[in-house]
N, CA, C, O and the ligand as a Tripos MOL2 file, in Angstrom:
@<TRIPOS>MOLECULE
protein
  317   315    80     0     0
PROTEIN
NO_CHARGES

@<TRIPOS>ATOM
      1 N          53.3560   62.2730  132.4310 N.3       1 MET1
      2 CA         53.6980   62.9210  133.6810 C.3       1 MET1
      3 C          54.2490   64.3120  133.5960 C.2       1 MET1
      4 O          54.1500   65.1150  134.5240 O.2       1 MET1
      5 N          54.8830   64.5950  132.3570 N.am      2 GLY2
      6 CA         55.5180   65.8710  132.2710 C.3       2 GLY2
      7 C          55.1630   66.4670  130.7490 C.2       2 GLY2
      8 O          54.7960   65.6880  129.8690 O.2       2 GLY2
      9 N          55.2850   67.7600  130.5220 N.am      3 GLN3
     10 CA         54.8320   68.3620  129.4900 C.3       3 GLN3
     11 C          55.7400   69.7280  129.3410 C.2       3 GLN3
     12 O          55.8720   70.4530  130.3270 O.2       3 GLN3
     13 N          56.3250   70.0430  128.1600 N.am      4 CYS4
     14 CA         56.8790   71.3120  127.7790 C.3       4 CYS4
     15 C          56.1430   71.9390  126.6680 C.2       4 CYS4
     16 O          56.1030   71.3510  125.5870 O.2       4 CYS4
     17 N          55.5130   73.1580  126.8380 N.am      5 THR5
     18 CA         54.5120   73.7360  126.1340 C.3       5 THR5
     19 C          55.3990   74.5380  124.8730 C.2       5 THR5
     20 O          56.6040   74.7560  124.9990 O.2       5 THR5
     21 N          54.8260   74.8350  123.9700 N.am      6 TYR6
     22 CA         55.4870   75.6200  122.9080 C.3       6 TYR6
     23 C          56.2730   76.8180  123.2860 C.2       6 TYR6
     24 O          57.2660   77.2380  122.6920 O.2       6 TYR6
     25 N          55.6660   77.3660  124.4360 N.am      7 ASP7
     26 CA         56.2100   78.6820  124.8570 C.3       7 ASP7
     27 C          57.1140   78.3600  126.3610 C.2       7 ASP7
     28 O          57.2630   79.0820  127.3470 O.2       7 ASP7
     29 N          57.5730   77.1210  126.1010 N.am      8 ASN8
     30 CA         58.7310   76.5470  127.3680 C.3       8 ASN8
     31 C          58.0710   76.7390  128.7320 C.2       8 ASN8
     32 O          58.7400   77.1730  129.6710 O.2       8 ASN8
     33 N          56.7950   76.4340  128.8710 N.am      9 GLN9
     34 CA         56.3800   76.1480  130.2560 C.3       9 GLN9
     35 C          56.3060   74.7550  130.6500 C.2       9 GLN9
     36 O          55.7160   73.9920  129.8850 O.2       9 GLN9
     37 N          56.8780   74.2410  131.8650 N.am     10 ILE10
     38 CA         57.0260   72.8400  132.1060 C.3      10 ILE10
     39 C          55.8730   72.5940  132.7730 C.2      10 ILE10
     40 O          55.6260   73.4000  133.6700 O.2      10 ILE10
     41 N          54.9770   71.5850  132.5730 N.am     11 ARG11
     42 CA         53.8160   71.2110  133.3620 C.3      11 ARG11
     43 C          54.0410   69.7500  133.6940 C.2      11 ARG11
     44 O          54.3620   68.9020  132.8610 O.2      11 ARG11
     45 N          53.8270   69.5130  135.0990 N.am     12 LEU12
     46 CA         53.9890   68.2510  135.5940 C.3      12 LEU12
     47 C          52.6320   67.8250  136.3220 C.2      12 LEU12
     48 O          51.9550   68.6200  136.9750 O.2      12 LEU12
     49 N          52.2910   66.3820  136.1210 N.am     13 SER13
     50 CA         51.1290   66.0400  136.7470 C.3      13 SER13
     51 C          51.3110   65.9260  138.3060 C.2      13 SER13
     52 O          52.3300   65.3950  138.7450 O.2      13 SER13
     53 N          50.3680   66.4030  139.1270 N.am     14 PRO14
     54 CA         50.8730   66.4300  140.6410 C.3      14 PRO14
     55 C          50.8240   64.9560  141.2040 C.2      14 PRO14
     56 O          51.1470   64.6680  142.3570 O.2      14 PRO14
     57 N          50.3920   64.0770  140.2760 N.am     15 LEU15
     58 CA         50.6260   62.6100  140.6680 C.3      15 LEU15
     59 C          52.0540   62.1180  140.4610 C.2      15 LEU15
     60 O          52.4190   60.9570  140.6440 O.2      15 LEU15
     61 N          52.7120   62.9870  140.1150 N.am     16 ILE16
     62 CA         54.0660   62.6840  139.9250 C.3      16 ILE16
     63 C          54.8680   62.2640  141.0960 C.2      16 ILE16
     64 O          55.8680   61.5520  141.0070 O.2      16 ILE16
     65 N          54.3530   62.7670  142.2690 N.am     17 VAL17
     66 CA         54.7810   62.3700  143.6390 C.3      17 VAL17
     67 C          54.8190   61.0620  144.0190 C.2      17 VAL17
     68 O          55.7150   60.6440  144.7530 O.2      17 VAL17
     69 N          53.7870   60.2470  143.5240 N.am     18 ILE18
     70 CA         54.0490   58.6970  143.6210 C.3      18 ILE18
     71 C          55.3350   58.0700  143.1210 C.2      18 ILE18
     72 O          55.6340   56.9280  143.4690 O.2      18 ILE18
     73 N          56.0550   58.7410  142.3650 N.am     19 PHE19
     74 CA         57.1260   58.0840  141.7970 C.3      19 PHE19
     75 C          58.4780   58.3620  142.6400 C.2      19 PHE19
     76 O          58.5940   59.3710  143.3350 O.2      19 PHE19
     77 N          59.3620   57.5090  142.5350 N.am     20 PRO20
     78 CA         60.6380   57.6150  143.3770 C.3      20 PRO20
     79 C          61.1310   58.9280  142.8040 C.2      20 PRO20
     80 O          60.8590   59.3730  141.6890 O.2      20 PRO20
     81 N          61.9740   59.5390  143.8270 N.am     21 PRO21
     82 CA         62.5170   60.8540  143.5200 C.3      21 PRO21
     83 C          63.6410   60.7770  142.1810 C.2      21 PRO21
     84 O          63.7900   61.7420  141.4310 O.2      21 PRO21
     85 N          64.1880   59.8380  142.0590 N.am     22 ALA22
     86 CA         64.9190   59.7280  140.7030 C.3      22 ALA22
     87 C          64.3190   59.7310  139.5710 C.2      22 ALA22
     88 O          64.8800   60.2310  138.5960 O.2      22 ALA22
     89 N          63.1300   59.2050  139.4810 N.am     23 LEU23
     90 CA         62.3160   59.2710  138.3080 C.3      23 LEU23
     91 C          61.7770   60.6200  138.1680 C.2      23 LEU23
     92 O          61.6000   61.0460  137.0270 O.2      23 LEU23
     93 N          61.5100   61.3040  139.1140 N.am     24 ILE24
     94 CA         60.8570   62.5110  139.1320 C.3      24 ILE24
     95 C          62.0670   63.7610  138.6890 C.2      24 ILE24
     96 O          61.7650   64.8590  138.2210 O.2      24 ILE24
     97 N          63.3020   63.3440  138.9330 N.am     25 ASP25
     98 CA         64.4150   64.1060  138.5600 C.3      25 ASP25
     99 C          64.3880   64.0430  137.1480 C.2      25 ASP25
    100 O          64.2730   65.0740  136.4860 O.2      25 ASP25
    101 N          64.5090   62.6430  136.4960 N.am     26 GLU26
    102 CA         64.4900   62.4200  135.2110 C.3      26 GLU26
    103 C          63.3420   62.9410  134.5130 C.2      26 GLU26
    104 O          63.5070   63.2320  133.3280 O.2      26 GLU26
    105 N          62.1960   63.1110  135.0400 N.am     27 THR27
    106 CA         61.0330   63.6640  134.2660 C.3      27 THR27
    107 C          61.3220   65.1460  134.0460 C.2      27 THR27
    108 O          61.0510   65.6360  132.9500 O.2      27 THR27
    109 N          61.8520   65.8910  135.0130 N.am     28 ILE28
    110 CA         61.9750   67.3080  135.1870 C.3      28 ILE28
    111 C          63.2800   67.6110  134.0350 C.2      28 ILE28
    112 O          63.1560   68.4090  133.1060 O.2      28 ILE28
    113 N          64.2340   66.9980  134.2390 N.am     29 LEU29
    114 CA         65.3890   67.0870  133.3050 C.3      29 LEU29
    115 C          64.8030   66.8570  131.7980 C.2      29 LEU29
    116 O          65.0540   67.6360  130.8790 O.2      29 LEU29
    117 N          64.1600   65.9340  131.6880 N.am     30 HIS30
    118 CA         63.6240   65.6800  130.2750 C.3      30 HIS30
    119 C          62.7530   66.7820  129.7200 C.2      30 HIS30
    120 O          62.9670   67.0930  128.5480 O.2      30 HIS30
    121 N          61.8690   67.3770  130.3340 N.am     31 GLU31
    122 CA         61.1410   68.4670  130.0960 C.3      31 GLU31
    123 C          61.9420   69.7000  130.0600 C.2      31 GLU31
    124 O          61.5860   70.6070  129.3080 O.2      31 GLU31
    125 N          63.0360   69.8300  130.8310 N.am     32 MET32
    126 CA         63.8290   71.0440  130.7240 C.3      32 MET32
    127 C          64.5510   70.9530  129.4170 C.2      32 MET32
    128 O          64.5750   71.9820  128.7420 O.2      32 MET32
    129 N          65.1600   69.8530  128.9410 N.am     33 ALA33
    130 CA         65.8030   69.3610  127.6620 C.3      33 ALA33
    131 C          64.9370   69.9500  126.5650 C.2      33 ALA33
    132 O          65.5120   70.5450  125.6540 O.2      33 ALA33
    133 N          63.7070   69.8550  126.5550 N.am     34 HIS34
    134 CA         62.5390   70.1660  125.5700 C.3      34 HIS34
    135 C          62.6970   71.8660  125.3980 C.2      34 HIS34
    136 O          62.5560   72.3630  124.2810 O.2      34 HIS34
    137 N          62.9840   72.6720  126.5340 N.am     35 ILE35
    138 CA         63.1490   73.9930  126.3030 C.3      35 ILE35
    139 C          64.1550   74.3550  125.2250 C.2      35 ILE35
    140 O          63.9540   75.3170  124.4840 O.2      35 ILE35
    141 N          65.1320   73.6650  125.1410 N.am     36 LYS36
    142 CA         66.1420   73.7980  124.1290 C.3      36 LYS36
    143 C          65.7900   72.9460  122.8950 C.2      36 LYS36
    144 O          66.0640   73.4180  121.7920 O.2      36 LYS36
    145 N          65.3400   72.0110  122.9570 N.am     37 HIS37
    146 CA         64.9160   70.9840  121.8760 C.3      37 HIS37
    147 C          63.5700   70.6300  121.7690 C.2      37 HIS37
    148 O          63.2170   69.7040  122.5000 O.2      37 HIS37
    149 N          62.6090   71.2070  120.9360 N.am     38 HIS38
    150 CA         61.2360   70.7430  121.0690 C.3      38 HIS38
    151 C          60.9830   69.6260  120.2440 C.2      38 HIS38
    152 O          60.1520   69.7480  119.3440 O.2      38 HIS38
    153 N          61.6840   68.3540  120.4470 N.am     39 HIS39
    154 CA         61.5170   67.2180  119.6860 C.3      39 HIS39
    155 C          62.3140   66.1320  120.3890 C.2      39 HIS39
    156 O          62.9270   66.3440  121.4350 O.2      39 HIS39
    157 N          62.2760   64.9210  119.7480 N.am     40 HIS40
    158 CA         62.8430   63.7870  120.2660 C.3      40 HIS40
    159 C          64.0350   63.2480  119.2110 C.2      40 HIS40
    160 O          64.4480   62.0900  119.1510 O.2      40 HIS40
    161 N          64.4230   64.2390  118.5000 N.am     41 ARG41
    162 CA         65.6140   63.7940  117.5260 C.3      41 ARG41
    163 C          66.8030   63.6410  118.3570 C.2      41 ARG41
    164 O          66.7900   63.7700  119.5810 O.2      41 ARG41
    165 N          67.9700   63.3220  117.5620 N.am     42 LYS42
    166 CA         69.3100   62.8890  118.0710 C.3      42 LYS42
    167 C          69.7990   64.0340  118.9460 C.2      42 LYS42
    168 O          70.3880   63.7290  119.9840 O.2      42 LYS42
    169 N          69.6260   65.2860  118.6520 N.am     43 SER43
    170 CA         70.1240   66.6560  119.1950 C.3      43 SER43
    171 C          69.4290   66.7130  120.5400 C.2      43 SER43
    172 O          69.9970   67.2330  121.5000 O.2      43 SER43
    173 N          68.2160   66.1920  120.6360 N.am     44 PHE44
    174 CA         67.6450   66.3970  121.8620 C.3      44 PHE44
    175 C          68.4040   65.2510  122.8300 C.2      44 PHE44
    176 O          68.9680   65.5800  123.8730 O.2      44 PHE44
    177 N          68.3530   64.0330  122.4110 N.am     45 TRP45
    178 CA         69.0660   62.8860  123.3100 C.3      45 TRP45
    179 C          70.2890   63.1760  123.7210 C.2      45 TRP45
    180 O          70.7390   62.7900  124.8000 O.2      45 TRP45
    181 N          70.9750   63.9450  122.8120 N.am     46 ASN46
    182 CA         72.5630   64.1080  123.2020 C.3      46 ASN46
    183 C          72.4970   65.2470  124.3090 C.2      46 ASN46
    184 O          73.2960   65.2120  125.2440 O.2      46 ASN46
    185 N          71.6800   66.1180  124.2210 N.am     47 TYR47
    186 CA         71.7280   67.3320  125.1310 C.3      47 TYR47
    187 C          71.0980   66.7220  126.4160 C.2      47 TYR47
    188 O          71.5140   67.1340  127.4990 O.2      47 TYR47
    189 N          70.1320   65.7760  126.3780 N.am     48 LEU48
    190 CA         69.5760   65.2870  127.6870 C.3      48 LEU48
    191 C          70.5350   64.4500  128.3480 C.2      48 LEU48
    192 O          70.5180   64.3370  129.5740 O.2      48 LEU48
    193 N          71.5150   63.7510  127.5010 N.am     49 SER49
    194 CA         72.6530   62.7720  128.1150 C.3      49 SER49
    195 C          73.5860   63.9120  128.9410 C.2      49 SER49
    196 O          74.0650   63.7400  130.0620 O.2      49 SER49
    197 N          73.7140   65.0540  128.1490 N.am     50 THR50
    198 CA         74.8010   65.9800  128.9560 C.3      50 THR50
    199 C          74.1780   66.2780  130.1710 C.2      50 THR50
    200 O          74.9400   66.3120  131.1380 O.2      50 THR50
    201 N          72.8610   66.5290  130.4030 N.am     51 LEU51
    202 CA         72.2060   66.9600  131.7710 C.3      51 LEU51
    203 C          72.3210   65.7120  132.5540 C.2      51 LEU51
    204 O          72.7130   65.8190  133.7160 O.2      51 LEU51
    205 N          72.0300   64.5190  132.0710 N.am     52 LEU52
    206 CA         71.9430   63.1870  132.9860 C.3      52 LEU52
    207 C          73.3400   62.8820  133.5150 C.2      52 LEU52
    208 O          73.5390   62.5250  134.6760 O.2      52 LEU52
    209 N          74.3130   63.0440  132.5870 N.am     53 GLY53
    210 CA         75.5850   62.5890  132.7940 C.3      53 GLY53
    211 C          75.7630   61.2360  132.4360 C.2      53 GLY53
    212 O          76.7420   60.5440  132.7160 O.2      53 GLY53
    213 N          74.5810   60.8370  131.6860 N.am     54 SER54
    214 CA         74.6670   59.3740  131.1190 C.3      54 SER54
    215 C          73.8210   59.2550  129.8100 C.2      54 SER54
    216 O          73.1390   60.1870  129.3830 O.2      54 SER54
    217 N          73.9310   57.9390  129.1600 N.am     55 ASP55
    218 CA         73.3180   57.9020  127.9050 C.3      55 ASP55
    219 C          71.6960   58.0510  128.2120 C.2      55 ASP55
    220 O          71.1660   57.3340  129.0610 O.2      55 ASP55
    221 N          71.0500   58.9020  127.5610 N.am     56 ALA56
    222 CA         69.6990   59.2680  127.7630 C.3      56 ALA56
    223 C          68.7950   58.3180  127.2870 C.2      56 ALA56
    224 O          67.7640   58.0510  127.9040 O.2      56 ALA56
    225 N          69.1180   57.7720  126.1970 N.am     57 LYS57
    226 CA         68.1860   56.8360  125.7080 C.3      57 LYS57
    227 C          68.2770   55.5070  126.4940 C.2      57 LYS57
    228 O          67.2420   54.8730  126.6990 O.2      57 LYS57
    229 N          69.5060   55.0430  126.9560 N.am     58 GLU58
    230 CA         69.6370   54.1760  127.5940 C.3      58 GLU58
    231 C          68.5700   54.3120  129.0900 C.2      58 GLU58
    232 O          67.7130   53.5080  129.4570 O.2      58 GLU58
    233 N          68.8700   55.2460  129.5590 N.am     59 LYS59
    234 CA         68.2330   55.6750  130.8780 C.3      59 LYS59
    235 C          66.5180   55.6290  130.5220 C.2      59 LYS59
    236 O          65.6860   55.1710  131.3060 O.2      59 LYS59
    237 N          66.2350   56.1460  129.3140 N.am     60 LYS60
    238 CA         64.7580   56.2640  129.0400 C.3      60 LYS60
    239 C          64.1770   54.7040  129.2920 C.2      60 LYS60
    240 O          63.1720   54.4100  129.9400 O.2      60 LYS60
    241 N          65.0710   53.8100  128.6140 N.am     61 LEU61
    242 CA         64.3690   52.3510  128.6070 C.3      61 LEU61
    243 C          64.3040   51.8740  130.0680 C.2      61 LEU61
    244 O          63.2760   51.2930  130.4170 O.2      61 LEU61
    245 N          65.2750   52.0560  130.9390 N.am     62 LEU62
    246 CA         65.1780   51.7380  132.2960 C.3      62 LEU62
    247 C          64.1670   52.6120  132.9950 C.2      62 LEU62
    248 O          63.5440   52.1300  133.9410 O.2      62 LEU62
    249 N          63.9340   53.9420  132.5860 N.am     63 TYR63
    250 CA         62.8170   54.6200  133.0930 C.3      63 TYR63
    251 C          61.5030   53.9330  132.9250 C.2      63 TYR63
    252 O          60.7820   53.5440  133.8430 O.2      63 TYR63
    253 N          61.2480   53.8150  131.4890 N.am     64 ASP64
    254 CA         60.0710   53.1890  131.2110 C.3      64 ASP64
    255 C          59.6760   51.8070  131.9050 C.2      64 ASP64
    256 O          58.5250   51.5420  132.2530 O.2      64 ASP64
    257 N          60.6540   51.0510  132.0470 N.am     65 MET65
    258 CA         60.6650   49.8560  132.8950 C.3      65 MET65
    259 C          60.1550   49.9670  134.3670 C.2      65 MET65
    260 O          59.2690   49.2680  134.8600 O.2      65 MET65
    261 N          60.9760   51.1310  135.0960 N.am     66 ALA66
    262 CA         60.6730   51.3450  136.3040 C.3      66 ALA66
    263 C          59.2920   51.9420  136.5240 C.2      66 ALA66
    264 O          58.5430   51.5590  137.4230 O.2      66 ALA66
    265 N          58.9970   52.8940  135.6600 N.am     67 ILE67
    266 CA         57.5160   53.4630  135.6870 C.3      67 ILE67
    267 C          56.3890   52.6810  135.4440 C.2      67 ILE67
    268 O          55.2520   53.0670  135.7160 O.2      67 ILE67
    269 N          56.6970   51.4040  134.8560 N.am     68 SER68
    270 CA         55.5760   50.7000  134.3330 C.3      68 SER68
    271 C          54.9430   50.1220  135.7600 C.2      68 SER68
    272 O          53.7490   49.8270  135.8080 O.2      68 SER68
    273 N          55.7110   49.9940  136.7870 N.am     69 LYS69
    274 CA         55.3580   49.3390  137.9780 C.3      69 LYS69
    275 C          54.2400   50.2790  138.8020 C.2      69 LYS69
    276 O          53.4510   49.8870  139.6620 O.2      69 LYS69
    277 N          54.4110   51.6460  138.2790 N.am     70 TYR70
    278 CA         53.4720   52.4910  138.9480 C.3      70 TYR70
    279 C          52.1250   53.0020  138.1590 C.2      70 TYR70
    280 O          51.1740   53.6750  138.5570 O.2      70 TYR70
    281 N          52.4360   52.3890  136.8240 N.am     71 TRP71
    282 CA         51.4600   53.1420  135.7150 C.3      71 TRP71
    283 C          50.0850   52.7340  136.2110 C.2      71 TRP71
    284 O          49.2520   53.6400  136.2010 O.2      71 TRP71
    285 N          49.6580   51.4580  136.6740 N.am     72 GLU72
    286 CA         48.4120   51.1620  136.9710 C.3      72 GLU72
    287 C          47.7590   51.9610  137.9970 C.2      72 GLU72
    288 O          46.5750   52.2900  137.9130 O.2      72 GLU72
    289 N          48.6160   52.3110  139.0820 N.am     73 LEU73
    290 CA         48.1270   53.0810  140.1450 C.3      73 LEU73
    291 C          48.0070   54.5060  139.7190 C.2      73 LEU73
    292 O          47.1830   55.2410  140.2640 O.2      73 LEU73
    293 N          48.7950   54.9290  138.7670 N.am     74 TYR74
    294 CA         48.8630   56.5240  138.2300 C.3      74 TYR74
    295 C          47.3260   56.4660  137.5030 C.2      74 TYR74
    296 O          46.5070   57.3360  137.8030 O.2      74 TYR74
    297 N          46.9920   55.4390  136.5690 N.am     75 THR75
    298 CA         45.9180   55.6860  135.7590 C.3      75 THR75
    299 C          44.6640   55.5060  136.6160 C.2      75 THR75
    300 O          43.6610   56.1870  136.4030 O.2      75 THR75
    301 N          44.7250   54.5630  137.6120 N.am     76 PHE76
    302 CA         43.6100   54.5450  138.5080 C.3      76 PHE76
    303 C          43.4880   55.8500  139.3710 C.2      76 PHE76
    304 O          42.3340   56.1830  139.6390 O.2      76 PHE76
    305 N          44.4730   56.6160  139.8310 N.am     77 VAL77
    306 CA         44.1370   57.7260  140.4030 C.3      77 VAL77
    307 C          43.8230   58.8880  139.6080 C.2      77 VAL77
    308 O          43.1890   59.8600  140.0190 O.2      77 VAL77
    309 N          44.3540   58.7220  138.3080 N.am     78 MET78
    310 CA         43.9520   59.9710  137.3340 C.3      78 MET78
    311 C          42.3910   59.7770  137.1600 C.2      78 MET78
    312 O          41.8130   60.8640  137.1600 O.2      78 MET78
    313 N          41.6510   58.8170  137.0300 N.am     79 LYS79
    314 CA         40.5360   58.7700  136.7550 C.3      79 LYS79
    315 C          39.5680   59.6740  137.2770 C.2      79 LYS79
    316 O          38.3870   59.5740  136.9450 O.2      79 LYS79
    317 ZN         59.9060   64.6270  125.5150 Zn       80 ZN80
@<TRIPOS>BOND
     1     1     2 1
     2     2     3 1
     3     3     4 2
     4     3     5 am
     5     5     6 1
     6     6     7 1
     7     7     8 2
     8     7     9 am
     9     9    10 1
    10    10    11 1
    11    11    12 2
    12    11    13 am
    13    13    14 1
    14    14    15 1
    15    15    16 2
    16    15    17 am
    17    17    18 1
    18    18    19 1
    19    19    20 2
    20    19    21 am
    21    21    22 1
    22    22    23 1
    23    23    24 2
    24    23    25 am
    25    25    26 1
    26    26    27 1
    27    27    28 2
    28    27    29 am
    29    29    30 1
    30    30    31 1
    31    31    32 2
    32    31    33 am
    33    33    34 1
    34    34    35 1
    35    35    36 2
    36    35    37 am
    37    37    38 1
    38    38    39 1
    39    39    40 2
    40    39    41 am
    41    41    42 1
    42    42    43 1
    43    43    44 2
    44    43    45 am
    45    45    46 1
    46    46    47 1
    47    47    48 2
    48    47    49 am
    49    49    50 1
    50    50    51 1
    51    51    52 2
    52    51    53 am
    53    53    54 1
    54    54    55 1
    55    55    56 2
    56    55    57 am
    57    57    58 1
    58    58    59 1
    59    59    60 2
    60    59    61 am
    61    61    62 1
    62    62    63 1
    63    63    64 2
    64    63    65 am
    65    65    66 1
    66    66    67 1
    67    67    68 2
    68    67    69 am
    69    69    70 1
    70    70    71 1
    71    71    72 2
    72    71    73 am
    73    73    74 1
    74    74    75 1
    75    75    76 2
    76    75    77 am
    77    77    78 1
    78    78    79 1
    79    79    80 2
    80    79    81 am
    81    81    82 1
    82    82    83 1
    83    83    84 2
    84    83    85 am
    85    85    86 1
    86    86    87 1
    87    87    88 2
    88    87    89 am
    89    89    90 1
    90    90    91 1
    91    91    92 2
    92    91    93 am
    93    93    94 1
    94    94    95 1
    95    95    96 2
    96    95    97 am
    97    97    98 1
    98    98    99 1
    99    99   100 2
   100    99   101 am
   101   101   102 1
   102   102   103 1
   103   103   104 2
   104   103   105 am
   105   105   106 1
   106   106   107 1
   107   107   108 2
   108   107   109 am
   109   109   110 1
   110   110   111 1
   111   111   112 2
   112   111   113 am
   113   113   114 1
   114   114   115 1
   115   115   116 2
   116   115   117 am
   117   117   118 1
   118   118   119 1
   119   119   120 2
   120   119   121 am
   121   121   122 1
   122   122   123 1
   123   123   124 2
   124   123   125 am
   125   125   126 1
   126   126   127 1
   127   127   128 2
   128   127   129 am
   129   129   130 1
   130   130   131 1
   131   131   132 2
   132   131   133 am
   133   133   134 1
   134   134   135 1
   135   135   136 2
   136   135   137 am
   137   137   138 1
   138   138   139 1
   139   139   140 2
   140   139   141 am
   141   141   142 1
   142   142   143 1
   143   143   144 2
   144   143   145 am
   145   145   146 1
   146   146   147 1
   147   147   148 2
   148   147   149 am
   149   149   150 1
   150   150   151 1
   151   151   152 2
   152   151   153 am
   153   153   154 1
   154   154   155 1
   155   155   156 2
   156   155   157 am
   157   157   158 1
   158   158   159 1
   159   159   160 2
   160   159   161 am
   161   161   162 1
   162   162   163 1
   163   163   164 2
   164   163   165 am
   165   165   166 1
   166   166   167 1
   167   167   168 2
   168   167   169 am
   169   169   170 1
   170   170   171 1
   171   171   172 2
   172   171   173 am
   173   173   174 1
   174   174   175 1
   175   175   176 2
   176   175   177 am
   177   177   178 1
   178   178   179 1
   179   179   180 2
   180   179   181 am
   181   181   182 1
   182   182   183 1
   183   183   184 2
   184   183   185 am
   185   185   186 1
   186   186   187 1
   187   187   188 2
   188   187   189 am
   189   189   190 1
   190   190   191 1
   191   191   192 2
   192   191   193 am
   193   193   194 1
   194   194   195 1
   195   195   196 2
   196   195   197 am
   197   197   198 1
   198   198   199 1
   199   199   200 2
   200   199   201 am
   201   201   202 1
   202   202   203 1
   203   203   204 2
   204   203   205 am
   205   205   206 1
   206   206   207 1
   207   207   208 2
   208   207   209 am
   209   209   210 1
   210   210   211 1
   211   211   212 2
   212   211   213 am
   213   213   214 1
   214   214   215 1
   215   215   216 2
   216   215   217 am
   217   217   218 1
   218   218   219 1
   219   219   220 2
   220   219   221 am
   221   221   222 1
   222   222   223 1
   223   223   224 2
   224   223   225 am
   225   225   226 1
   226   226   227 1
   227   227   228 2
   228   227   229 am
   229   229   230 1
   230   230   231 1
   231   231   232 2
   232   231   233 am
   233   233   234 1
   234   234   235 1
   235   235   236 2
   236   235   237 am
   237   237   238 1
   238   238   239 1
   239   239   240 2
   240   239   241 am
   241   241   242 1
   242   242   243 1
   243   243   244 2
   244   243   245 am
   245   245   246 1
   246   246   247 1
   247   247   248 2
   248   247   249 am
   249   249   250 1
   250   250   251 1
   251   251   252 2
   252   251   253 am
   253   253   254 1
   254   254   255 1
   255   255   256 2
   256   255   257 am
   257   257   258 1
   258   258   259 1
   259   259   260 2
   260   259   261 am
   261   261   262 1
   262   262   263 1
   263   263   264 2
   264   263   265 am
   265   265   266 1
   266   266   267 1
   267   267   268 2
   268   267   269 am
   269   269   270 1
   270   270   271 1
   271   271   272 2
   272   271   273 am
   273   273   274 1
   274   274   275 1
   275   275   276 2
   276   275   277 am
   277   277   278 1
   278   278   279 1
   279   279   280 2
   280   279   281 am
   281   281   282 1
   282   282   283 1
   283   283   284 2
   284   283   285 am
   285   285   286 1
   286   286   287 1
   287   287   288 2
   288   287   289 am
   289   289   290 1
   290   290   291 1
   291   291   292 2
   292   291   293 am
   293   293   294 1
   294   294   295 1
   295   295   296 2
   296   295   297 am
   297   297   298 1
   298   298   299 1
   299   299   300 2
   300   299   301 am
   301   301   302 1
   302   302   303 1
   303   303   304 2
   304   303   305 am
   305   305   306 1
   306   306   307 1
   307   307   308 2
   308   307   309 am
   309   309   310 1
   310   310   311 1
   311   311   312 2
   312   311   313 am
   313   313   314 1
   314   314   315 1
   315   315   316 2
@<TRIPOS>SUBSTRUCTURE
     1 MET1         2 RESIDUE 1 A MET
     2 GLY2         6 RESIDUE 1 A GLY
     3 GLN3        10 RESIDUE 1 A GLN
     4 CYS4        14 RESIDUE 1 A CYS
     5 THR5        18 RESIDUE 1 A THR
     6 TYR6        22 RESIDUE 1 A TYR
     7 ASP7        26 RESIDUE 1 A ASP
     8 ASN8        30 RESIDUE 1 A ASN
     9 GLN9        34 RESIDUE 1 A GLN
    10 ILE10       38 RESIDUE 1 A ILE
    11 ARG11       42 RESIDUE 1 A ARG
    12 LEU12       46 RESIDUE 1 A LEU
    13 SER13       50 RESIDUE 1 A SER
    14 PRO14       54 RESIDUE 1 A PRO
    15 LEU15       58 RESIDUE 1 A LEU
    16 ILE16       62 RESIDUE 1 A ILE
    17 VAL17       66 RESIDUE 1 A VAL
    18 ILE18       70 RESIDUE 1 A ILE
    19 PHE19       74 RESIDUE 1 A PHE
    20 PRO20       78 RESIDUE 1 A PRO
    21 PRO21       82 RESIDUE 1 A PRO
    22 ALA22       86 RESIDUE 1 A ALA
    23 LEU23       90 RESIDUE 1 A LEU
    24 ILE24       94 RESIDUE 1 A ILE
    25 ASP25       98 RESIDUE 1 A ASP
    26 GLU26      102 RESIDUE 1 A GLU
    27 THR27      106 RESIDUE 1 A THR
    28 ILE28      110 RESIDUE 1 A ILE
    29 LEU29      114 RESIDUE 1 A LEU
    30 HIS30      118 RESIDUE 1 A HIS
    31 GLU31      122 RESIDUE 1 A GLU
    32 MET32      126 RESIDUE 1 A MET
    33 ALA33      130 RESIDUE 1 A ALA
    34 HIS34      134 RESIDUE 1 A HIS
    35 ILE35      138 RESIDUE 1 A ILE
    36 LYS36      142 RESIDUE 1 A LYS
    37 HIS37      146 RESIDUE 1 A HIS
    38 HIS38      150 RESIDUE 1 A HIS
    39 HIS39      154 RESIDUE 1 A HIS
    40 HIS40      158 RESIDUE 1 A HIS
    41 ARG41      162 RESIDUE 1 A ARG
    42 LYS42      166 RESIDUE 1 A LYS
    43 SER43      170 RESIDUE 1 A SER
    44 PHE44      174 RESIDUE 1 A PHE
    45 TRP45      178 RESIDUE 1 A TRP
    46 ASN46      182 RESIDUE 1 A ASN
    47 TYR47      186 RESIDUE 1 A TYR
    48 LEU48      190 RESIDUE 1 A LEU
    49 SER49      194 RESIDUE 1 A SER
    50 THR50      198 RESIDUE 1 A THR
    51 LEU51      202 RESIDUE 1 A LEU
    52 LEU52      206 RESIDUE 1 A LEU
    53 GLY53      210 RESIDUE 1 A GLY
    54 SER54      214 RESIDUE 1 A SER
    55 ASP55      218 RESIDUE 1 A ASP
    56 ALA56      222 RESIDUE 1 A ALA
    57 LYS57      226 RESIDUE 1 A LYS
    58 GLU58      230 RESIDUE 1 A GLU
    59 LYS59      234 RESIDUE 1 A LYS
    60 LYS60      238 RESIDUE 1 A LYS
    61 LEU61      242 RESIDUE 1 A LEU
    62 LEU62      246 RESIDUE 1 A LEU
    63 TYR63      250 RESIDUE 1 A TYR
    64 ASP64      254 RESIDUE 1 A ASP
    65 MET65      258 RESIDUE 1 A MET
    66 ALA66      262 RESIDUE 1 A ALA
    67 ILE67      266 RESIDUE 1 A ILE
    68 SER68      270 RESIDUE 1 A SER
    69 LYS69      274 RESIDUE 1 A LYS
    70 TYR70      278 RESIDUE 1 A TYR
    71 TRP71      282 RESIDUE 1 A TRP
    72 GLU72      286 RESIDUE 1 A GLU
    73 LEU73      290 RESIDUE 1 A LEU
    74 TYR74      294 RESIDUE 1 A TYR
    75 THR75      298 RESIDUE 1 A THR
    76 PHE76      302 RESIDUE 1 A PHE
    77 VAL77      306 RESIDUE 1 A VAL
    78 MET78      310 RESIDUE 1 A MET
    79 LYS79      314 RESIDUE 1 A LYS
    80 ZN80       317 GROUP 0 **** ****
């Protein structure tokens, strides 16, 4: 749904609009955190936790569970 390029451009799928606003916000913050940390190592998760105000790895598990409800529709529309 989102991507941060090597030159720090954030790209979002236009279909992100099918997801609830809270998931869109988390996606944007995730990609914004990649501007500072271009990886998923501990320093990335710590930084993202600061942006989210809670444990980012825990939120990622909840995010993945929440997003799975929409995944079939998302992949269908992306065809
Ligand atoms: Zn990432």
